[in-house]
Predicted model as a PDB file, atoms N, CA, C, CB and O in Angstrom, pLDDT in the B-factor column:
MODEL        1                                                                  
ATOM      1  N   MET A   1      28.771  -2.892 -17.273  1.00 89.00           N  
ATOM      2  CA  MET A   1      27.847  -3.523 -16.545  1.00 89.00           C  
ATOM      3  C   MET A   1      27.149  -4.663 -17.152  1.00 89.00           C  
ATOM      4  CB  MET A   1      26.993  -2.643 -16.160  1.00 89.00           C  
ATOM      5  O   MET A   1      26.816  -4.677 -18.337  1.00 89.00           O  
ATOM      6  N   LYS A   2      26.910  -5.715 -16.239  1.00 94.00           N  
ATOM      7  CA  LYS A   2      26.353  -6.968 -16.682  1.00 94.00           C  
ATOM      8  C   LYS A   2      25.386  -7.484 -15.547  1.00 94.00           C  
ATOM      9  CB  LYS A   2      27.521  -8.019 -17.008  1.00 94.00           C  
ATOM     10  O   LYS A   2      25.452  -7.264 -14.338  1.00 94.00           O  
ATOM     11  N   THR A   3      24.460  -8.239 -16.267  1.00 95.00           N  
ATOM     12  CA  THR A   3      23.561  -8.992 -15.330  1.00 95.00           C  
ATOM     13  C   THR A   3      23.239 -10.390 -15.821  1.00 95.00           C  
ATOM     14  CB  THR A   3      22.246  -8.230 -15.125  1.00 95.00           C  
ATOM     15  O   THR A   3      23.091 -10.568 -17.030  1.00 95.00           O  
ATOM     16  N   THR A   4      23.127 -11.349 -15.004  1.00 95.00           N  
ATOM     17  CA  THR A   4      23.046 -12.665 -15.450  1.00 95.00           C  
ATOM     18  C   THR A   4      21.961 -13.525 -14.551  1.00 95.00           C  
ATOM     19  CB  THR A   4      24.500 -13.271 -15.397  1.00 95.00           C  
ATOM     20  O   THR A   4      22.038 -13.523 -13.323  1.00 95.00           O  
ATOM     21  N   VAL A   5      21.081 -14.161 -15.165  1.00 95.00           N  
ATOM     22  CA  VAL A   5      20.065 -15.015 -14.486  1.00 95.00           C  
ATOM     23  C   VAL A   5      20.269 -16.352 -14.880  1.00 95.00           C  
ATOM     24  CB  VAL A   5      18.652 -14.624 -14.780  1.00 95.00           C  
ATOM     25  O   VAL A   5      20.394 -16.591 -16.081  1.00 95.00           O  
ATOM     26  N   LYS A   6      20.329 -17.408 -13.914  1.00 95.00           N  
ATOM     27  CA  LYS A   6      20.522 -18.721 -14.172  1.00 95.00           C  
ATOM     28  C   LYS A   6      19.235 -19.370 -14.298  1.00 95.00           C  
ATOM     29  CB  LYS A   6      21.330 -19.324 -13.192  1.00 95.00           C  
ATOM     30  O   LYS A   6      18.316 -19.035 -13.551  1.00 95.00           O  
ATOM     31  N   ASN A   7      19.082 -20.287 -15.194  1.00 89.00           N  
ATOM     32  CA  ASN A   7      17.853 -21.095 -15.471  1.00 89.00           C  
ATOM     33  C   ASN A   7      17.939 -22.449 -14.726  1.00 89.00           C  
ATOM     34  CB  ASN A   7      17.678 -21.343 -17.043  1.00 89.00           C  
ATOM     35  O   ASN A   7      18.995 -22.956 -14.347  1.00 89.00           O  
ATOM     36  N   THR A   8      16.743 -22.957 -14.565  1.00 86.00           N  
ATOM     37  CA  THR A   8      16.749 -24.273 -13.834  1.00 86.00           C  
ATOM     38  C   THR A   8      17.437 -25.416 -14.448  1.00 86.00           C  
ATOM     39  CB  THR A   8      15.422 -24.698 -13.609  1.00 86.00           C  
ATOM     40  O   THR A   8      17.939 -26.301 -13.754  1.00 86.00           O  
ATOM     41  N   HIS A   9      17.476 -25.423 -15.806  1.00 87.00           N  
ATOM     42  CA  HIS A   9      18.311 -26.628 -16.420  1.00 87.00           C  
ATOM     43  C   HIS A   9      19.767 -26.261 -16.628  1.00 87.00           C  
ATOM     44  CB  HIS A   9      17.720 -27.091 -17.860  1.00 87.00           C  
ATOM     45  O   HIS A   9      20.418 -26.837 -17.500  1.00 87.00           O  
ATOM     46  N   GLY A  10      20.280 -25.364 -15.892  1.00 91.00           N  
ATOM     47  CA  GLY A  10      21.824 -25.148 -15.919  1.00 91.00           C  
ATOM     48  C   GLY A  10      22.169 -24.137 -16.913  1.00 91.00           C  
ATOM     49  O   GLY A  10      23.346 -23.795 -17.025  1.00 91.00           O  
ATOM     50  N   GLY A  11      21.225 -23.607 -17.673  1.00 94.00           N  
ATOM     51  CA  GLY A  11      21.737 -22.475 -18.560  1.00 94.00           C  
ATOM     52  C   GLY A  11      21.717 -21.072 -17.944  1.00 94.00           C  
ATOM     53  O   GLY A  11      21.559 -20.898 -16.736  1.00 94.00           O  
ATOM     54  N   ASN A  12      21.878 -20.116 -18.795  1.00 96.00           N  
ATOM     55  CA  ASN A  12      21.771 -18.764 -18.178  1.00 96.00           C  
ATOM     56  C   ASN A  12      21.526 -17.752 -19.252  1.00 96.00           C  
ATOM     57  CB  ASN A  12      23.053 -18.389 -17.377  1.00 96.00           C  
ATOM     58  O   ASN A  12      21.761 -18.022 -20.430  1.00 96.00           O  
ATOM     59  N   VAL A  13      21.046 -16.559 -18.860  1.00 95.00           N  
ATOM     60  CA  VAL A  13      20.945 -15.509 -19.825  1.00 95.00           C  
ATOM     61  C   VAL A  13      21.692 -14.204 -19.219  1.00 95.00           C  
ATOM     62  CB  VAL A  13      19.379 -15.233 -20.165  1.00 95.00           C  
ATOM     63  O   VAL A  13      21.540 -13.868 -18.045  1.00 95.00           O  
ATOM     64  N   THR A  14      22.469 -13.542 -20.082  1.00 96.00           N  
ATOM     65  CA  THR A  14      23.375 -12.492 -19.579  1.00 96.00           C  
ATOM     66  C   THR A  14      23.060 -11.410 -20.456  1.00 96.00           C  
ATOM     67  CB  THR A  14      24.915 -12.850 -19.583  1.00 96.00           C  
ATOM     68  O   THR A  14      22.950 -11.639 -21.660  1.00 96.00           O  
ATOM     69  N   ALA A  15      22.877 -10.094 -19.931  1.00 96.00           N  
ATOM     70  CA  ALA A  15      22.650  -8.915 -20.596  1.00 96.00           C  
ATOM     71  C   ALA A  15      23.837  -8.060 -20.276  1.00 96.00           C  
ATOM     72  CB  ALA A  15      21.327  -8.290 -20.219  1.00 96.00           C  
ATOM     73  O   ALA A  15      24.153  -7.835 -19.108  1.00 96.00           O  
ATOM     74  N   SER A  16      24.545  -7.549 -21.371  1.00 97.00           N  
ATOM     75  CA  SER A  16      25.922  -6.675 -20.960  1.00 97.00           C  
ATOM     76  C   SER A  16      25.672  -5.544 -21.886  1.00 97.00           C  
ATOM     77  CB  SER A  16      27.581  -7.474 -21.262  1.00 97.00           C  
ATOM     78  O   SER A  16      25.134  -5.627 -22.990  1.00 97.00           O  
ATOM     79  N   ARG A  17      26.188  -4.327 -21.225  1.00 96.00           N  
ATOM     80  CA  ARG A  17      26.377  -3.173 -22.048  1.00 96.00           C  
ATOM     81  C   ARG A  17      27.758  -3.227 -22.701  1.00 96.00           C  
ATOM     82  CB  ARG A  17      26.204  -1.898 -21.227  1.00 96.00           C  
ATOM     83  O   ARG A  17      28.742  -3.309 -21.967  1.00 96.00           O  
ATOM     84  N   ILE A  18      27.902  -3.187 -24.034  1.00 95.00           N  
ATOM     85  CA  ILE A  18      29.060  -3.249 -24.640  1.00 95.00           C  
ATOM     86  C   ILE A  18      29.578  -2.096 -25.506  1.00 95.00           C  
ATOM     87  CB  ILE A  18      28.999  -4.309 -25.312  1.00 95.00           C  
ATOM     88  O   ILE A  18      30.539  -2.197 -26.267  1.00 95.00           O  
ATOM     89  N   GLY A  19      28.876  -1.036 -25.322  1.00 92.00           N  
ATOM     90  CA  GLY A  19      29.288   0.215 -25.824  1.00 92.00           C  
ATOM     91  C   GLY A  19      28.322   1.348 -25.384  1.00 92.00           C  
ATOM     92  O   GLY A  19      27.572   1.104 -24.438  1.00 92.00           O  
ATOM     93  N   PRO A  20      28.273   2.537 -25.968  1.00 94.00           N  
ATOM     94  CA  PRO A  20      27.584   3.697 -25.358  1.00 94.00           C  
ATOM     95  C   PRO A  20      26.055   3.430 -25.704  1.00 94.00           C  
ATOM     96  CB  PRO A  20      28.159   5.182 -25.965  1.00 94.00           C  
ATOM     97  O   PRO A  20      25.167   3.841 -24.957  1.00 94.00           O  
ATOM     98  N   VAL A  21      25.808   2.773 -26.784  1.00 95.00           N  
ATOM     99  CA  VAL A  21      24.383   2.461 -27.192  1.00 95.00           C  
ATOM    100  C   VAL A  21      24.012   1.123 -27.600  1.00 95.00           C  
ATOM    101  CB  VAL A  21      24.018   3.258 -28.247  1.00 95.00           C  
ATOM    102  O   VAL A  21      22.958   0.960 -28.214  1.00 95.00           O  
ATOM    103  N   LEU A  22      24.909  -0.030 -27.271  1.00 97.00           N  
ATOM    104  CA  LEU A  22      24.748  -1.228 -27.549  1.00 97.00           C  
ATOM    105  C   LEU A  22      24.782  -2.316 -26.423  1.00 97.00           C  
ATOM    106  CB  LEU A  22      25.600  -1.420 -28.443  1.00 97.00           C  
ATOM    107  O   LEU A  22      25.707  -2.366 -25.612  1.00 97.00           O  
ATOM    108  N   ILE A  23      23.662  -3.236 -26.418  1.00 97.00           N  
ATOM    109  CA  ILE A  23      23.514  -4.204 -25.495  1.00 97.00           C  
ATOM    110  C   ILE A  23      23.765  -5.481 -26.225  1.00 97.00           C  
ATOM    111  CB  ILE A  23      22.195  -4.135 -24.827  1.00 97.00           C  
ATOM    112  O   ILE A  23      23.378  -5.694 -27.374  1.00 97.00           O  
ATOM    113  N   ALA A  24      24.515  -6.411 -25.399  1.00 97.00           N  
ATOM    114  CA  ALA A  24      24.566  -7.907 -25.928  1.00 97.00           C  
ATOM    115  C   ALA A  24      23.629  -8.790 -24.896  1.00 97.00           C  
ATOM    116  CB  ALA A  24      26.274  -8.538 -25.944  1.00 97.00           C  
ATOM    117  O   ALA A  24      23.654  -8.672 -23.671  1.00 97.00           O  
ATOM    118  N   LEU A  25      22.892  -9.596 -25.561  1.00 96.00           N  
ATOM    119  CA  LEU A  25      22.081 -10.528 -24.719  1.00 96.00           C  
ATOM    120  C   LEU A  25      22.599 -11.919 -25.271  1.00 96.00           C  
ATOM    121  CB  LEU A  25      20.356 -10.299 -24.881  1.00 96.00           C  
ATOM    122  O   LEU A  25      22.453 -12.353 -26.413  1.00 96.00           O  
ATOM    123  N   GLU A  26      23.254 -12.532 -24.174  1.00 96.00           N  
ATOM    124  CA  GLU A  26      23.846 -13.881 -24.470  1.00 96.00           C  
ATOM    125  C   GLU A  26      23.023 -15.031 -23.779  1.00 96.00           C  
ATOM    126  CB  GLU A  26      25.368 -13.928 -23.969  1.00 96.00           C  
ATOM    127  O   GLU A  26      22.824 -14.985 -22.565  1.00 96.00           O  
ATOM    128  N   VAL A  27      22.601 -15.942 -24.463  1.00 95.00           N  
ATOM    129  CA  VAL A  27      21.716 -17.124 -23.991  1.00 95.00           C  
ATOM    130  C   VAL A  27      22.623 -18.273 -24.062  1.00 95.00           C  
ATOM    131  CB  VAL A  27      20.357 -17.386 -24.903  1.00 95.00           C  
ATOM    132  O   VAL A  27      23.272 -18.510 -25.081  1.00 95.00           O  
ATOM    133  N   TYR A  28      22.693 -19.099 -22.847  1.00 96.00           N  
ATOM    134  CA  TYR A  28      23.307 -20.331 -22.952  1.00 96.00           C  
ATOM    135  C   TYR A  28      22.344 -21.484 -22.537  1.00 96.00           C  
ATOM    136  CB  TYR A  28      24.546 -20.319 -22.131  1.00 96.00           C  
ATOM    137  O   TYR A  28      21.757 -21.491 -21.455  1.00 96.00           O  
ATOM    138  N   ASN A  29      22.232 -22.419 -23.446  1.00 94.00           N  
ATOM    139  CA  ASN A  29      21.293 -23.503 -23.098  1.00 94.00           C  
ATOM    140  C   ASN A  29      22.200 -24.905 -23.231  1.00 94.00           C  
ATOM    141  CB  ASN A  29      19.901 -23.473 -24.169  1.00 94.00           C  
ATOM    142  O   ASN A  29      22.501 -25.366 -24.332  1.00 94.00           O  
ATOM    143  N   PRO A  30      22.542 -25.438 -22.139  1.00 93.00           N  
ATOM    144  CA  PRO A  30      23.405 -26.525 -22.354  1.00 93.00           C  
ATOM    145  C   PRO A  30      22.794 -27.950 -22.839  1.00 93.00           C  
ATOM    146  CB  PRO A  30      24.098 -26.692 -21.110  1.00 93.00           C  
ATOM    147  O   PRO A  30      23.450 -28.985 -22.956  1.00 93.00           O  
ATOM    148  N   LEU A  31      21.388 -27.795 -23.101  1.00 91.00           N  
ATOM    149  CA  LEU A  31      20.640 -28.839 -23.540  1.00 91.00           C  
ATOM    150  C   LEU A  31      20.545 -28.926 -25.083  1.00 91.00           C  
ATOM    151  CB  LEU A  31      19.350 -28.737 -22.936  1.00 91.00           C  
ATOM    152  O   LEU A  31      19.979 -29.834 -25.692  1.00 91.00           O  
ATOM    153  N   GLU A  32      21.239 -27.750 -25.692  1.00 90.00           N  
ATOM    154  CA  GLU A  32      21.190 -27.657 -27.172  1.00 90.00           C  
ATOM    155  C   GLU A  32      22.565 -27.976 -27.719  1.00 90.00           C  
ATOM    156  CB  GLU A  32      20.723 -26.230 -27.651  1.00 90.00           C  
ATOM    157  O   GLU A  32      23.539 -27.757 -26.999  1.00 90.00           O  
ATOM    158  N   GLU A  33      22.717 -28.455 -28.886  1.00 91.00           N  
ATOM    159  CA  GLU A  33      24.075 -28.708 -29.523  1.00 91.00           C  
ATOM    160  C   GLU A  33      24.771 -27.379 -29.698  1.00 91.00           C  
ATOM    161  CB  GLU A  33      23.950 -29.450 -30.945  1.00 91.00           C  
ATOM    162  O   GLU A  33      25.926 -27.256 -29.291  1.00 91.00           O  
ATOM    163  N   ASN A  34      24.143 -26.385 -30.275  1.00 90.00           N  
ATOM    164  CA  ASN A  34      24.679 -24.900 -30.430  1.00 90.00           C  
ATOM    165  C   ASN A  34      23.954 -24.127 -29.379  1.00 90.00           C  
ATOM    166  CB  ASN A  34      24.396 -24.212 -31.956  1.00 90.00           C  
ATOM    167  O   ASN A  34      23.136 -23.258 -29.681  1.00 90.00           O  
ATOM    168  N   GLY A  35      24.256 -24.445 -28.108  1.00 93.00           N  
ATOM    169  CA  GLY A  35      23.502 -23.858 -27.023  1.00 93.00           C  
ATOM    170  C   GLY A  35      23.919 -22.353 -26.546  1.00 93.00           C  
ATOM    171  O   GLY A  35      23.369 -21.787 -25.602  1.00 93.00           O  
ATOM    172  N   ARG A  36      24.885 -21.829 -27.269  1.00 95.00           N  
ATOM    173  CA  ARG A  36      25.306 -20.546 -26.836  1.00 95.00           C  
ATOM    174  C   ARG A  36      25.034 -19.515 -28.084  1.00 95.00           C  
ATOM    175  CB  ARG A  36      26.884 -20.613 -26.371  1.00 95.00           C  
ATOM    176  O   ARG A  36      25.547 -19.721 -29.184  1.00 95.00           O  
ATOM    177  N   GLN A  37      24.242 -18.463 -27.840  1.00 96.00           N  
ATOM    178  CA  GLN A  37      23.888 -17.578 -28.923  1.00 96.00           C  
ATOM    179  C   GLN A  37      23.888 -16.198 -28.391  1.00 96.00           C  
ATOM    180  CB  GLN A  37      22.542 -17.931 -29.541  1.00 96.00           C  
ATOM    181  O   GLN A  37      23.543 -15.977 -27.230  1.00 96.00           O  
ATOM    182  N   THR A  38      24.263 -15.262 -29.202  1.00 97.00           N  
ATOM    183  CA  THR A  38      24.314 -13.786 -28.780  1.00 97.00           C  
ATOM    184  C   THR A  38      23.537 -12.907 -29.674  1.00 97.00           C  
ATOM    185  CB  THR A  38      25.748 -13.258 -28.752  1.00 97.00           C  
ATOM    186  O   THR A  38      23.696 -13.055 -30.886  1.00 97.00           O  
ATOM    187  N   ALA A  39      22.702 -11.992 -29.230  1.00 96.00           N  
ATOM    188  CA  ALA A  39      22.117 -11.065 -29.967  1.00 96.00           C  
ATOM    189  C   ALA A  39      22.611  -9.619 -29.470  1.00 96.00           C  
ATOM    190  CB  ALA A  39      20.629 -11.277 -29.894  1.00 96.00           C  
ATOM    191  O   ALA A  39      22.787  -9.363 -28.279  1.00 96.00           O  
ATOM    192  N   TYR A  40      22.796  -8.785 -30.421  1.00 97.00           N  
ATOM    193  CA  TYR A  40      23.179  -7.456 -30.201  1.00 97.00           C  
ATOM    194  C   TYR A  40      22.024  -6.494 -30.687  1.00 97.00           C  
ATOM    195  CB  TYR A  40      24.520  -7.182 -30.923  1.00 97.00           C  
ATOM    196  O   TYR A  40      21.432  -6.621 -31.759  1.00 97.00           O  
ATOM    197  N   MET A  41      21.786  -5.498 -29.727  1.00 97.00           N  
ATOM    198  CA  MET A  41      20.681  -4.446 -30.002  1.00 97.00           C  
ATOM    199  C   MET A  41      21.049  -3.169 -29.448  1.00 97.00           C  
ATOM    200  CB  MET A  41      19.309  -4.837 -29.409  1.00 97.00           C  
ATOM    201  O   MET A  41      21.829  -2.995 -28.512  1.00 97.00           O  
ATOM    202  N   HIS A  42      20.407  -2.257 -30.122  1.00 97.00           N  
ATOM    203  CA  HIS A  42      20.501  -0.774 -29.637  1.00 97.00           C  
ATOM    204  C   HIS A  42      19.766  -0.625 -28.289  1.00 97.00           C  
ATOM    205  CB  HIS A  42      19.829   0.270 -30.734  1.00 97.00           C  
ATOM    206  O   HIS A  42      18.783  -1.337 -28.081  1.00 97.00           O  
ATOM    207  N   ILE A  43      20.187   0.263 -27.357  1.00 95.00           N  
ATOM    208  CA  ILE A  43      19.776   0.349 -26.128  1.00 95.00           C  
ATOM    209  C   ILE A  43      18.043   0.628 -26.228  1.00 95.00           C  
ATOM    210  CB  ILE A  43      20.685   1.512 -25.395  1.00 95.00           C  
ATOM    211  O   ILE A  43      17.253   0.087 -25.455  1.00 95.00           O  
ATOM    212  N   ASP A  44      17.697   1.427 -27.159  1.00 96.00           N  
ATOM    213  CA  ASP A  44      16.324   1.773 -27.240  1.00 96.00           C  
ATOM    214  C   ASP A  44      15.533   0.354 -27.518  1.00 96.00           C  
ATOM    215  CB  ASP A  44      16.095   2.921 -28.431  1.00 96.00           C  
ATOM    216  O   ASP A  44      14.436   0.182 -26.987  1.00 96.00           O  
ATOM    217  N   HIS A  45      16.061  -0.567 -28.285  1.00 96.00           N  
ATOM    218  CA  HIS A  45      15.331  -1.766 -28.553  1.00 96.00           C  
ATOM    219  C   HIS A  45      15.524  -2.606 -27.303  1.00 96.00           C  
ATOM    220  CB  HIS A  45      15.817  -2.495 -29.875  1.00 96.00           C  
ATOM    221  O   HIS A  45      14.542  -3.273 -26.978  1.00 96.00           O  
ATOM    222  N   ALA A  46      16.515  -2.690 -26.605  1.00 95.00           N  
ATOM    223  CA  ALA A  46      16.758  -3.516 -25.344  1.00 95.00           C  
ATOM    224  C   ALA A  46      15.757  -2.929 -24.457  1.00 95.00           C  
ATOM    225  CB  ALA A  46      18.296  -3.442 -24.710  1.00 95.00           C  
ATOM    226  O   ALA A  46      15.115  -3.753 -23.806  1.00 95.00           O  
ATOM    227  N   TYR A  47      15.489  -1.759 -24.286  1.00 94.00           N  
ATOM    228  CA  TYR A  47      14.561  -1.197 -23.219  1.00 94.00           C  
ATOM    229  C   TYR A  47      13.090  -1.539 -23.579  1.00 94.00           C  
ATOM    230  CB  TYR A  47      14.735   0.416 -23.085  1.00 94.00           C  
ATOM    231  O   TYR A  47      12.297  -1.594 -22.639  1.00 94.00           O  
ATOM    232  N   VAL A  48      12.634  -1.777 -24.850  1.00 96.00           N  
ATOM    233  CA  VAL A  48      11.356  -2.186 -25.429  1.00 96.00           C  
ATOM    234  C   VAL A  48      11.182  -3.694 -25.076  1.00 96.00           C  
ATOM    235  CB  VAL A  48      11.316  -1.925 -27.030  1.00 96.00           C  
ATOM    236  O   VAL A  48      10.135  -4.171 -24.638  1.00 96.00           O  
ATOM    237  N   LEU A  49      12.326  -4.388 -25.316  1.00 95.00           N  
ATOM    238  CA  LEU A  49      12.298  -5.905 -25.131  1.00 95.00           C  
ATOM    239  C   LEU A  49      12.191  -6.004 -23.569  1.00 95.00           C  
ATOM    240  CB  LEU A  49      13.711  -6.728 -25.777  1.00 95.00           C  
ATOM    241  O   LEU A  49      11.358  -6.792 -23.122  1.00 95.00           O  
ATOM    242  N   ALA A  50      12.926  -5.306 -22.737  1.00 94.00           N  
ATOM    243  CA  ALA A  50      12.780  -5.507 -21.232  1.00 94.00           C  
ATOM    244  C   ALA A  50      11.297  -5.203 -20.818  1.00 94.00           C  
ATOM    245  CB  ALA A  50      13.814  -4.521 -20.402  1.00 94.00           C  
ATOM    246  O   ALA A  50      10.770  -5.915 -19.963  1.00 94.00           O  
ATOM    247  N   GLN A  51      10.652  -4.233 -21.359  1.00 97.00           N  
ATOM    248  CA  GLN A  51       9.318  -3.757 -20.928  1.00 97.00           C  
ATOM    249  C   GLN A  51       8.356  -4.966 -21.319  1.00 97.00           C  
ATOM    250  CB  GLN A  51       8.884  -2.285 -21.678  1.00 97.00           C  
ATOM    251  O   GLN A  51       7.479  -5.329 -20.534  1.00 97.00           O  
ATOM    252  N   GLY A  52       8.538  -5.557 -22.509  1.00 96.00           N  
ATOM    253  CA  GLY A  52       7.698  -6.599 -22.929  1.00 96.00           C  
ATOM    254  C   GLY A  52       7.931  -7.880 -22.072  1.00 96.00           C  
ATOM    255  O   GLY A  52       6.978  -8.619 -21.827  1.00 96.00           O  
ATOM    256  N   ILE A  53       9.057  -8.126 -21.659  1.00 95.00           N  
ATOM    257  CA  ILE A  53       9.434  -9.381 -20.706  1.00 95.00           C  
ATOM    258  C   ILE A  53       8.674  -9.056 -19.412  1.00 95.00           C  
ATOM    259  CB  ILE A  53      11.186  -9.562 -20.380  1.00 95.00           C  
ATOM    260  O   ILE A  53       7.954  -9.915 -18.902  1.00 95.00           O  
ATOM    261  N   ILE A  54       8.819  -7.803 -18.856  1.00 96.00           N  
ATOM    262  CA  ILE A  54       8.100  -7.511 -17.611  1.00 96.00           C  
ATOM    263  C   ILE A  54       6.559  -7.740 -17.644  1.00 96.00           C  
ATOM    264  CB  ILE A  54       8.363  -6.089 -17.244  1.00 96.00           C  
ATOM    265  O   ILE A  54       5.911  -8.219 -16.714  1.00 96.00           O  
ATOM    266  N   ARG A  55       6.058  -7.328 -18.858  1.00 97.00           N  
ATOM    267  CA  ARG A  55       4.467  -7.446 -19.055  1.00 97.00           C  
ATOM    268  C   ARG A  55       4.243  -8.967 -19.094  1.00 97.00           C  
ATOM    269  CB  ARG A  55       3.857  -6.680 -20.542  1.00 97.00           C  
ATOM    270  O   ARG A  55       3.281  -9.442 -18.490  1.00 97.00           O  
ATOM    271  N   LEU A  56       5.094  -9.752 -19.781  1.00 97.00           N  
ATOM    272  CA  LEU A  56       4.779 -11.230 -19.891  1.00 97.00           C  
ATOM    273  C   LEU A  56       4.840 -11.862 -18.439  1.00 97.00           C  
ATOM    274  CB  LEU A  56       5.857 -11.990 -20.906  1.00 97.00           C  
ATOM    275  O   LEU A  56       3.992 -12.663 -18.044  1.00 97.00           O  
ATOM    276  N   ALA A  57       5.895 -11.443 -17.695  1.00 95.00           N  
ATOM    277  CA  ALA A  57       6.170 -11.991 -16.287  1.00 95.00           C  
ATOM    278  C   ALA A  57       5.029 -11.682 -15.462  1.00 95.00           C  
ATOM    279  CB  ALA A  57       7.460 -11.401 -15.617  1.00 95.00           C  
ATOM    280  O   ALA A  57       4.573 -12.554 -14.722  1.00 95.00           O  
ATOM    281  N   GLU A  58       4.474 -10.426 -15.518  1.00 97.00           N  
ATOM    282  CA  GLU A  58       3.455  -9.953 -14.743  1.00 97.00           C  
ATOM    283  C   GLU A  58       2.135 -10.769 -15.100  1.00 97.00           C  
ATOM    284  CB  GLU A  58       3.319  -8.436 -14.959  1.00 97.00           C  
ATOM    285  O   GLU A  58       1.407 -11.227 -14.220  1.00 97.00           O  
ATOM    286  N   GLN A  59       1.908 -10.903 -16.343  1.00 97.00           N  
ATOM    287  CA  GLN A  59       0.658 -11.731 -16.784  1.00 97.00           C  
ATOM    288  C   GLN A  59       0.780 -13.084 -16.286  1.00 97.00           C  
ATOM    289  CB  GLN A  59       0.471 -11.801 -18.347  1.00 97.00           C  
ATOM    290  O   GLN A  59      -0.155 -13.616 -15.688  1.00 97.00           O  
ATOM    291  N   ALA A  60       1.983 -13.725 -16.519  1.00 96.00           N  
ATOM    292  CA  ALA A  60       2.148 -15.095 -15.935  1.00 96.00           C  
ATOM    293  C   ALA A  60       1.910 -15.176 -14.454  1.00 96.00           C  
ATOM    294  CB  ALA A  60       3.525 -15.607 -16.206  1.00 96.00           C  
ATOM    295  O   ALA A  60       1.239 -16.083 -13.961  1.00 96.00           O  
ATOM    296  N   GLU A  61       2.425 -14.291 -13.805  1.00 95.00           N  
ATOM    297  CA  GLU A  61       2.272 -14.237 -12.191  1.00 95.00           C  
ATOM    298  C   GLU A  61       0.739 -14.084 -11.845  1.00 95.00           C  
ATOM    299  CB  GLU A  61       3.147 -12.879 -11.496  1.00 95.00           C  
ATOM    300  O   GLU A  61       0.256 -14.805 -10.972  1.00 95.00           O  
ATOM    301  N   ALA A  62       0.040 -13.249 -12.449  1.00 95.00           N  
ATOM    302  CA  ALA A  62      -1.373 -12.997 -12.188  1.00 95.00           C  
ATOM    303  C   ALA A  62      -2.141 -14.248 -12.605  1.00 95.00           C  
ATOM    304  CB  ALA A  62      -1.889 -11.717 -12.957  1.00 95.00           C  
ATOM    305  O   ALA A  62      -3.116 -14.637 -11.962  1.00 95.00           O  
ATOM    306  N   GLU A  63      -1.689 -14.863 -13.679  1.00 95.00           N  
ATOM    307  CA  GLU A  63      -2.553 -16.146 -13.972  1.00 95.00           C  
ATOM    308  C   GLU A  63      -2.188 -17.278 -13.010  1.00 95.00           C  
ATOM    309  CB  GLU A  63      -2.329 -16.685 -15.502  1.00 95.00           C  
ATOM    310  O   GLU A  63      -3.019 -18.148 -12.751  1.00 95.00           O  
ATOM    311  N   LYS A  64      -0.959 -17.284 -12.475  1.00 92.00           N  
ATOM    312  CA  LYS A  64      -0.573 -18.221 -11.431  1.00 92.00           C  
ATOM    313  C   LYS A  64      -1.440 -18.103 -10.236  1.00 92.00           C  
ATOM    314  CB  LYS A  64       0.838 -18.020 -11.037  1.00 92.00           C  
ATOM    315  O   LYS A  64      -2.019 -19.046  -9.695  1.00 92.00           O  
ATOM    316  N   GLU A  65      -1.482 -16.739  -9.837  1.00 90.00           N  
ATOM    317  CA  GLU A  65      -2.303 -16.337  -8.524  1.00 90.00           C  
ATOM    318  C   GLU A  65      -3.795 -16.767  -8.754  1.00 90.00           C  
ATOM    319  CB  GLU A  65      -2.238 -14.623  -8.208  1.00 90.00           C  
ATOM    320  O   GLU A  65      -4.453 -17.283  -7.851  1.00 90.00           O  
ATOM    321  N   ALA A  66      -4.288 -16.532  -9.988  1.00 90.00           N  
ATOM    322  CA  ALA A  66      -5.796 -16.691 -10.142  1.00 90.00           C  
ATOM    323  C   ALA A  66      -5.948 -18.273 -10.044  1.00 90.00           C  
ATOM    324  CB  ALA A  66      -6.419 -16.025 -11.659  1.00 90.00           C  
ATOM    325  O   ALA A  66      -6.958 -18.703  -9.486  1.00 90.00           O  
ATOM    326  N   GLN A  67      -5.100 -19.080 -10.501  1.00 88.00           N  
ATOM    327  CA  GLN A  67      -5.123 -20.609 -10.306  1.00 88.00           C  
ATOM    328  C   GLN A  67      -5.195 -20.990  -8.933  1.00 88.00           C  
ATOM    329  CB  GLN A  67      -3.917 -21.282 -10.879  1.00 88.00           C  
ATOM    330  O   GLN A  67      -5.946 -21.882  -8.539  1.00 88.00           O  
ATOM    331  N   LYS A  68      -4.364 -20.276  -8.128  1.00 86.00           N  
ATOM    332  CA  LYS A  68      -4.343 -20.534  -6.678  1.00 86.00           C  
ATOM    333  C   LYS A  68      -5.706 -20.218  -6.032  1.00 86.00           C  
ATOM    334  CB  LYS A  68      -3.231 -19.691  -6.002  1.00 86.00           C  
ATOM    335  O   LYS A  68      -6.164 -20.952  -5.156  1.00 86.00           O  
ATOM    336  N   VAL A  69      -6.377 -19.074  -6.487  1.00 81.00           N  
ATOM    337  CA  VAL A  69      -7.580 -18.762  -5.913  1.00 81.00           C  
ATOM    338  C   VAL A  69      -8.802 -19.680  -6.240  1.00 81.00           C  
ATOM    339  CB  VAL A  69      -7.850 -17.451  -6.275  1.00 81.00           C  
ATOM    340  O   VAL A  69      -9.738 -19.871  -5.463  1.00 81.00           O  
ATOM    341  N   HIS A  70      -8.671 -20.254  -7.554  1.00 75.00           N  
ATOM    342  CA  HIS A  70      -9.758 -21.169  -7.956  1.00 75.00           C  
ATOM    343  C   HIS A  70      -9.452 -22.598  -7.422  1.00 75.00           C  
ATOM    344  CB  HIS A  70      -9.922 -21.182  -9.543  1.00 75.00           C  
ATOM    345  O   HIS A  70     -10.331 -23.460  -7.420  1.00 75.00           O  
ATOM    346  N   ALA A  71      -8.317 -22.813  -7.014  1.00 68.00           N  
ATOM    347  CA  ALA A  71      -8.076 -24.247  -6.529  1.00 68.00           C  
ATOM    348  C   ALA A  71      -8.597 -24.523  -5.174  1.00 68.00           C  
ATOM    349  CB  ALA A  71      -6.603 -24.574  -6.512  1.00 68.00           C  
ATOM    350  O   ALA A  71      -8.462 -25.641  -4.677  1.00 68.00           O  
TER     351      ALA A  71                                                      
ENDMDL                                                                          
END                                                                             
């Protein structure tokens, strides 16, 4: 299983399950000289990371909505 999200600058982030308990997180940034990097992590750590990303995104979305209300 694999999921990829494309960024606005032409890059992307892909998360792949590469074993029973291992996730690969690949980041491609065409604006960087060494723009392709991979991190490997245990599924438990990947789950914690995903939860943190969701909280960050929810906070950013709430701040964006609050700015609309005050504008």
